[in-house]
C-alpha positions as CSV (number, residue, x, y, z in Angstrom):
1,M,-47.2,-105.4,-65.2
2,T,-46.2,-102.5,-63.1
3,P,-47.0,-99.1,-64.7
4,T,-44.1,-96.8,-65.4
5,F,-43.9,-93.1,-66.0
6,T,-42.1,-91.1,-68.7
7,V,-42.0,-87.4,-67.7
8,L,-41.4,-85.1,-70.6
9,I,-40.1,-81.6,-69.8
10,G,-39.7,-78.9,-72.4
11,A,-37.0,-76.8,-70.7
12,C,-35.4,-73.5,-71.7
13,A,-32.1,-71.8,-70.9
14,Y,-33.5,-68.3,-71.2
15,D,-36.4,-66.1,-70.1
16,R,-35.7,-65.9,-66.3
17,P,-32.4,-65.9,-64.4
18,D,-33.8,-68.5,-62.0
19,R,-34.4,-71.2,-64.7
20,A,-31.6,-73.4,-63.5
21,A,-33.0,-73.3,-59.9
22,T,-36.6,-74.0,-61.0
23,L,-35.4,-77.0,-63.1
24,R,-33.5,-78.3,-60.1
25,H,-36.7,-78.1,-58.0
26,T,-38.6,-80.0,-60.7
27,L,-36.0,-82.7,-60.9
28,D,-35.8,-82.9,-57.1
29,S,-39.6,-83.5,-56.9
30,I,-39.2,-86.4,-59.3
31,A,-36.2,-87.9,-57.5
32,R,-38.3,-87.9,-54.3
33,Q,-41.0,-90.1,-55.8
34,D,-41.2,-93.9,-55.4
35,R,-39.5,-94.6,-58.7
36,R,-39.4,-98.0,-60.3
37,P,-37.3,-99.6,-63.1
38,G,-38.6,-98.2,-66.4
39,D,-39.5,-94.8,-65.0
40,Q,-37.7,-92.1,-66.9
41,V,-37.4,-88.3,-67.2
42,I,-36.6,-86.7,-70.5
43,V,-35.6,-83.0,-70.4
44,S,-35.6,-81.5,-73.9
45,I,-33.8,-78.1,-73.8
46,D,-34.8,-75.3,-76.2
47,S,-31.3,-74.4,-77.6
48,F,-32.5,-71.9,-80.2
49,E,-30.2,-68.8,-80.0
50,Q,-28.8,-70.0,-76.7
51,D,-25.3,-69.9,-75.3
52,K,-23.8,-73.3,-75.7
53,A,-22.2,-73.1,-72.2
54,L,-25.6,-72.4,-70.7
55,V,-27.2,-75.3,-72.5
56,A,-24.3,-77.6,-71.4
57,E,-24.8,-76.4,-67.8
58,R,-28.4,-77.5,-67.9
59,Q,-27.5,-80.8,-69.5
60,A,-24.9,-81.5,-66.7
61,L,-27.6,-80.7,-64.1
62,V,-29.9,-83.3,-65.5
63,F,-27.2,-86.0,-65.9
64,S,-26.2,-85.4,-62.2
65,Y,-29.5,-87.1,-61.1
66,G,-28.3,-90.4,-62.5
67,L,-30.1,-93.4,-64.0
68,G,-33.4,-92.7,-65.7
69,F,-32.7,-88.9,-66.2
70,I,-32.2,-88.2,-69.8
71,V,-31.4,-84.8,-71.5
72,M,-31.3,-83.6,-75.1
73,A,-31.2,-80.2,-76.8
74,Y,-33.4,-79.3,-79.8
75,D,-33.3,-76.1,-81.9
76,S,-36.6,-75.6,-83.7
77,G,-35.7,-72.2,-85.0
78,Y,-38.0,-70.4,-82.7
79,H,-39.2,-70.3,-79.0
80,F,-42.7,-71.6,-78.2
81,F,-43.4,-73.0,-74.7
82,G,-41.2,-76.1,-75.2
83,V,-43.8,-77.6,-77.6
84,E,-41.3,-78.5,-80.3
85,Q,-38.9,-79.8,-77.7
86,I,-41.5,-82.2,-76.3
87,N,-42.4,-83.4,-79.8
88,A,-38.7,-83.9,-80.6
89,A,-38.3,-86.1,-77.4
90,L,-41.3,-88.2,-78.4
91,M,-39.9,-88.8,-81.8
92,T,-36.2,-89.4,-81.0
93,V,-35.9,-90.9,-77.5
94,C,-36.8,-94.5,-76.7
95,I,-39.8,-94.2,-74.3
96,T,-39.8,-96.8,-71.5
97,G,-42.8,-95.6,-69.6
98,S,-46.2,-97.1,-70.0
99,H,-47.7,-93.7,-69.3
100,I,-46.6,-90.2,-70.5
101,I,-46.7,-87.1,-68.2
102,T,-45.6,-83.6,-69.3
103,M,-44.2,-81.0,-66.9
104,G,-43.0,-77.5,-67.1
105,D,-39.4,-76.7,-66.0
106,D,-40.9,-74.7,-63.1
107,D,-43.5,-77.3,-61.9
108,V,-43.1,-79.8,-59.2
109,F,-44.8,-83.1,-58.3
110,V,-46.1,-83.2,-54.7
111,D,-44.7,-85.9,-52.5
112,G,-46.3,-89.3,-53.1
113,A,-47.7,-88.4,-56.6
114,Y,-46.2,-91.5,-58.2
115,A,-47.4,-93.8,-55.4
116,K,-50.9,-92.4,-55.8
117,L,-51.0,-92.8,-59.6
118,R,-49.3,-96.1,-60.1
119,P,-52.1,-98.4,-58.6
120,L,-54.7,-96.4,-60.5
121,C,-52.8,-96.9,-63.8
122,A,-52.4,-100.6,-62.9
123,A,-56.1,-101.1,-62.3
124,N,-57.0,-100.0,-65.8
125,P,-53.9,-99.5,-68.1
126,L,-56.0,-98.1,-71.0
127,Q,-57.6,-95.4,-68.9
128,P,-56.2,-91.8,-68.9
129,I,-56.1,-90.3,-65.5
130,L,-56.7,-86.5,-65.1
131,Y,-55.6,-85.1,-61.7
132,R,-55.5,-81.5,-60.6
133,F,-52.7,-78.9,-60.2
134,L,-52.2,-75.6,-58.4
135,A,-51.8,-72.9,-61.0
136,P,-49.2,-70.1,-60.7
137,W,-51.9,-67.6,-59.7
138,R,-52.9,-70.2,-56.9
139,E,-56.1,-71.5,-58.3
140,V,-56.8,-75.2,-58.3
141,L,-57.4,-76.5,-61.8
142,W,-59.3,-78.3,-63.2
143,D,-62.2,-76.9,-61.1
144,R,-64.8,-79.2,-62.7
145,P,-64.4,-82.7,-64.0
146,R,-64.7,-81.9,-67.7
147,M,-62.5,-80.7,-70.6
148,E,-62.7,-76.9,-70.6
149,M,-60.2,-74.7,-72.5
150,S,-57.9,-72.7,-70.2
151,R,-59.1,-74.7,-67.2
152,I,-56.8,-77.7,-67.5
153,S,-53.1,-78.1,-68.2
154,G,-50.9,-80.6,-69.9
155,C,-49.3,-81.4,-66.5
156,C,-52.7,-82.8,-65.4
157,I,-52.7,-86.2,-67.3
158,A,-51.1,-89.5,-66.9
159,A,-51.7,-90.8,-70.5
160,P,-51.3,-94.4,-71.7
161,R,-48.4,-94.2,-74.1
162,Q,-50.2,-95.8,-77.1
163,F,-52.6,-92.9,-77.2
164,V,-50.0,-90.1,-77.1
165,G,-49.2,-88.2,-80.2
166,P,-47.3,-84.9,-80.9
167,M,-48.5,-81.5,-79.7
168,D,-49.9,-79.0,-82.2
169,T,-47.2,-76.6,-83.3
170,R,-49.3,-73.7,-84.4
171,T,-48.2,-70.4,-82.9
172,T,-51.4,-68.4,-83.7
173,W,-55.0,-69.2,-84.1
174,P,-56.3,-69.6,-87.7
175,D,-57.1,-66.2,-89.3
176,S,-55.8,-64.3,-86.3
177,D,-52.6,-63.0,-84.7
178,R,-53.8,-64.2,-81.3
179,P,-51.1,-66.5,-79.8
180,F,-52.1,-70.2,-79.8
181,V,-51.4,-71.2,-76.2
182,E,-53.9,-74.0,-75.9
183,H,-51.7,-76.7,-77.4
184,D,-51.9,-78.8,-74.3
185,F,-55.7,-78.7,-74.2
186,F,-55.9,-80.1,-77.7
187,W,-53.2,-82.6,-77.0
188,I,-55.2,-84.0,-74.0
189,Q,-58.4,-83.9,-76.1
190,D,-56.7,-86.0,-78.8
191,I,-55.5,-88.5,-76.2
192,L,-59.0,-88.9,-74.7
193,A,-60.5,-89.3,-78.2
194,K,-58.1,-92.3,-78.8
195,A,-58.7,-94.0,-75.5
196,P,-61.4,-96.7,-75.5
197,I,-62.8,-95.6,-72.1
198,H,-63.6,-92.4,-70.4
199,P,-60.9,-90.9,-68.2
200,L,-60.7,-91.1,-64.4
201,W,-61.0,-87.6,-62.9
202,L,-58.9,-87.7,-59.7
203,T,-59.6,-84.9,-57.2
204,E,-56.2,-84.9,-55.7
205,I,-53.7,-82.1,-56.5
206,L,-50.5,-83.8,-57.7
207,V,-48.6,-80.9,-59.3
208,I,-47.7,-77.4,-58.2
209,A,-46.8,-74.8,-60.8
210,R,-44.1,-72.3,-59.7
211,P,-44.2,-73.4,-56.0
212,D,-43.4,-71.0,-53.2
213,L,-39.8,-70.9,-52.1
214,R,-38.9,-72.3,-48.7
215,G,-35.3,-71.5,-48.0
216,D,-33.2,-73.4,-50.6
217,D,-36.2,-75.6,-51.4
218,V,-39.9,-75.1,-52.5
219,A,-43.2,-76.2,-51.0
220,H,-43.7,-79.7,-52.3
221,R,-45.4,-81.9,-49.6
222,G,-48.8,-81.3,-51.0
223,V,-51.8,-78.9,-51.2
224,M,-55.1,-78.8,-49.4
225,Q,-58.1,-76.8,-50.5
226,C,-60.9,-75.9,-48.1
227,W,-64.1,-77.6,-49.2
228,H,-66.1,-74.5,-48.0
229,C,-64.3,-71.3,-49.0
230,R,-61.7,-72.8,-51.4
231,T,-58.7,-71.4,-49.5
232,V,-55.5,-73.1,-50.6
233,R,-52.8,-74.1,-48.2
234,Y,-49.5,-76.0,-48.5
235,F,-49.1,-79.1,-46.3
236,E,-46.0,-77.4,-44.9
237,D,-48.3,-74.8,-43.3
238,I,-50.9,-77.1,-41.8
239,D,-51.0,-78.1,-38.1
240,I,-52.6,-81.5,-38.1
241,L,-53.8,-80.9,-34.6
242,N,-55.8,-77.9,-35.7
243,P,-58.3,-79.1,-38.4
244,Y,-59.9,-75.7,-38.9
245,C,-59.6,-73.5,-42.1
246,P,-57.9,-70.2,-41.1
247,Q,-60.3,-68.3,-43.3
248,C,-63.8,-69.7,-42.7
249,R,-63.1,-72.0,-39.7
250,A,-64.7,-75.0,-41.5
251,V,-63.4,-78.3,-40.4
252,A,-60.7,-79.4,-42.9
253,D,-61.4,-82.3,-45.2
254,M,-58.1,-84.0,-44.4
255,P,-56.0,-85.3,-47.4
256,G,-55.8,-89.0,-48.4
257,R,-59.5,-89.7,-49.0
258,P,-60.0,-92.1,-51.9
259,V,-62.3,-89.9,-54.0
260,A,-62.4,-90.1,-57.7
261,M,-65.0,-89.1,-60.3
262,M,-65.9,-90.1,-63.8
263,G,-66.7,-87.3,-66.2
264,S,-67.2,-86.5,-69.8
265,R,-64.4,-86.1,-72.3
């Protein structure tokens, strides 16, 4: 059976004036993938205290992408990183994907991400796959193949659907006013605990958070990190005829190598 992907996006219609643009870039990055029947995108909009016209505008944007792009709105009575919206989507929408992926409404998949993941999911359908992403502050995470709080994101996993449960909806840590922002860490940890085998840790960077603008588009072709000095570059900025890192002059480890690692949960 061909693996399929359900991408869950907790989206908001507030916070920054460019939210509609970032969501469009997110959806564009999915539309560019090698999509198959059964692949779906569910955008769940946080409609708490939001202008109805603005929410309707976001819904129309999602619908404009056609088959497999689904949108809903959910008012949980408070704002919190789209967690309640993702949980609502899990509970109310018919999931067609064999694997669940979560994304922010300002993240993008790099080109070819689905094509990279699909055969790996097919090879072992019960194995979660943990890949890497470029964080907003331009650090590659995860940095080591192990579960470490604040060093991995919910956008880093292709999770077999049968092991996926709701995210923790706490807003503060127990006995503290400190904001609870590690919901995705514990969500991944719960998935890995349910899976019968250890995850596959894939060294490739498949997601970019808040990618740099390039005219009317954003950088999306991919990311390379120098093996020596850890300098990060977008594929858009790399001259394939010049294999040297601009910072340390090490010969670049060109993308596409089939390297994957097994690690602890």
